[in-house]
C-alpha positions in Angstrom: -3.8 -10.9 -11.0 -3.6 -8.0 -8.5 -7.3 -8.2 -7.7 -6.8 -11.9 -7.0 -4.0 -11.2 -4.5 -6.1 -8.6 -2.7 -9.0 -11.0 -2.5 -6.8 -13.8 -1.2 -5.4 -11.5 1.5 -9.1 -10.6 2.3 -8.4 -6.9 1.9 -11.1 -6.2 -0.6 -13.8 -4.2 1.1 -11.8 -3.8 4.3 -11.9 -0.3 5.8 -8.2 -0.8 6.6 -7.2 -1.2 2.9 -6.6 2.2 1.3 -6.5 2.4 -2.5 -7.4 4.9 -5.2 -8.4 8.3 -4.0 -8.2 7.2 -0.4 -4.4 7.2 -0.7 -4.5 10.9 -1.6 -6.5 11.7 1.6 -4.2 9.7 3.9 -3.1 12.7 6.0 0.7 12.6 6.7 1.3 9.6 4.5 -0.2 10.9 1.2 3.1 12.2 -0.1 4.8 8.8 0.6 1.9 6.9 -1.1 2.2 9.3 -4.1 5.9 8.6 -4.4 5.4 4.9 -4.0 2.8 5.0 -6.8 5.3 6.7 -9.1 8.3 4.5 -8.2 6.9 1.2 -7.2 3.5 0.9 -8.9 1.6 1.2 -5.6 -2.0 -0.1 -5.8 -3.0 0.0 -2.2 -1.9 -0.1 1.4 -3.2 -2.1 4.4 -3.1 0.0 7.5 -3.7 -0.3 11.2 -5.6 2.4 12.9 -5.1 3.6 16.5 -8.3 3.3 18.4 -10.0 6.4 19.7 -7.8 8.8 17.8 -9.3 12.3 17.2 -8.2 12.5 13.6 -8.7 9.1 12.0 -6.3 9.8 9.1 -3.5 10.8 11.5 -3.8 7.5 13.3 -2.8 5.3 10.4 0.1 2.9 10.6 0.9 1.4 7.1 1.9 -2.2 7.4 1.5 -3.8 3.9 2.1 -2.0 0.5 0.5 -3.8 -2.5 2.5 -2.9 -5.7 2.7 -4.2 -9.2 5.9 -4.2 -11.2 5.9 -4.5 -15.0 8.9 -7.0 -14.9 11.4 -8.6 -12.6 14.0 -5.8 -13.1 11.5 -3.2 -11.9 10.5 -5.4 -8.9 14.2 -5.8 -7.9 14.7 -2.0 -8.1 11.6 -1.4 -6.0 12.9 -3.9 -3.5 15.9 -1.7 -2.8 13.8 0.6 -0.6 14.7 0.2 3.1 12.1 -2.0 4.8 10.5 -3.2 1.6 10.2 -6.9 1.0 9.0 -7.9 -2.5 6.9 -11.0 -2.9 6.1 -12.6 -6.2 2.5 -13.5 -6.6 1.7 -16.3 -9.1 
């Protein structure tokens, strides 16, 4: 189901979609991504990159977090984070 969503968003294979080990190497954001993995079931993040930045990892701007909740209660709790909008994929 999650793979289907990522495919529909056309994120699969995009250099702007960080997932797996890439989240750990995301410079200043790696600690945020680690926490989101633990608390929100983070699977991946779509980012914008500032052009011509010296350090590519420091030029990231996260714009979409792809998370998976085990049930509706967990999704509601995750949605309590400021700036987070939870969408149900079916």
